[in-house]
C-alpha positions in Angstrom: 0.1 0.1 -0.1 2.8 2.3 0.8 4.5 1.7 -2.4 1.5 2.7 -4.4 1.2 5.8 -2.8 4.8 6.3 -3.4 4.0 5.6 -7.0 1.2 7.9 -7.1 3.1 10.8 -5.8 5.9 10.5 -8.0 3.9 10.2 -11.3 1.8 13.3 -9.8 5.1 15.2 -9.0 6.3 14.5 -12.6 3.3 15.2 -14.5 2.2 11.7 -15.7 -1.5 11.4 -16.9 -3.4 8.6 -15.3 -5.9 9.0 -18.0 -7.2 7.0 -20.6 -6.2 7.5 -24.2 -9.9 8.4 -24.9 -9.8 11.2 -22.3 -6.3 12.4 -23.4 -7.8 12.8 -27.1 -10.9 14.3 -25.6 -8.7 16.9 -23.9 -6.8 17.7 -26.8 -9.6 18.1 -29.2 -11.1 20.5 -26.8 -7.9 22.8 -26.4 -7.8 22.7 -30.4 -11.3 23.6 -30.8 -11.4 26.3 -28.4 -7.7 27.4 -29.9 -9.9 27.5 -33.5 -12.8 29.7 -31.9 -10.3 32.1 -30.6 -8.3 32.4 -33.9 -11.5 32.9 -35.7 -12.5 35.7 -33.1 -9.2 37.6 -33.2 -9.5 37.2 -37.4 -13.0 38.9 -37.3 -12.7 41.9 -34.8 -9.8 43.9 -34.0 -8.6 42.9 -30.5 -10.2 39.4 -30.5 -12.6 37.8 -28.1 -11.5 38.1 -24.6 -13.9 35.3 -23.3 -12.3 32.8 -26.3 -9.0 33.8 -25.3 -9.8 32.8 -21.7 -11.3 29.8 -23.0 -8.4 28.2 -24.7 -6.1 29.5 -21.9 -7.9 27.6 -19.5 -8.1 24.5 -21.7 -4.2 24.9 -22.0 -4.0 24.8 -18.4 -5.6 21.6 -18.2 -3.4 20.1 -20.8 -0.4 21.4 -18.9 -1.6 20.1 -15.5 -2.1 16.7 -17.2 1.3 16.5 -18.7 0.0 16.4 -22.3 2.7 18.8 -24.0 4.1 17.1 -26.9 7.9 16.6 -27.6 8.9 19.5 -25.1 6.0 22.0 -26.0 5.2 24.3 -23.6 1.2 24.7 -24.6 0.3 26.9 -21.7 3.2 29.8 -22.3 2.8 29.5 -26.1 -1.1 29.9 -25.6 -0.8 32.6 -23.4 1.7 34.6 -25.6 -0.6 33.8 -28.3 -3.7 35.4 -27.0 -1.4 38.3 -25.8 -0.6 38.9 -29.9 2.4 36.7 -30.5 2.0 35.5 -33.8 4.9 33.1 -33.2 3.5 31.6 -30.2 0.1 31.3 -32.2 2.3 29.2 -34.6 3.5 26.9 -32.0 0.2 26.1 -30.5 -1.5 25.4 -33.8 1.4 22.8 -34.5 0.6 21.4 -31.3 -3.0 20.6 -32.8 -1.5 19.4 -35.8 1.0 17.2 -33.8 -1.9 15.5 -32.0 -4.0 15.0 -35.2 -6.3 18.1 -35.0 -4.5 20.1 -37.4 -7.8 20.6 -39.5 -9.4 22.6 -36.8 -6.8 25.5 -36.5 -5.3 27.6 -39.3 
């Protein structure tokens, strides 16, 4: 029992995801969908949609907390920078979606 508690603590501190593959897919799809909504709103009006920006950052935070970044990406940081107006960070966020199979959702 103590070994199991230690394993859980180590996994939690290392960012291991205990979720099943379908849950991982759903979280990534949610993020990419919210990123796409924010991108469309950003292009439709100068200054974009603040609510969509908050939603995509919240989805990025969930990915970050679950350790679902891909190959050293920094999804939460890149998303925050993208919403703040950094086009290179937006490109990295969109690349995350492409790398996880949701390239058709984003620009």
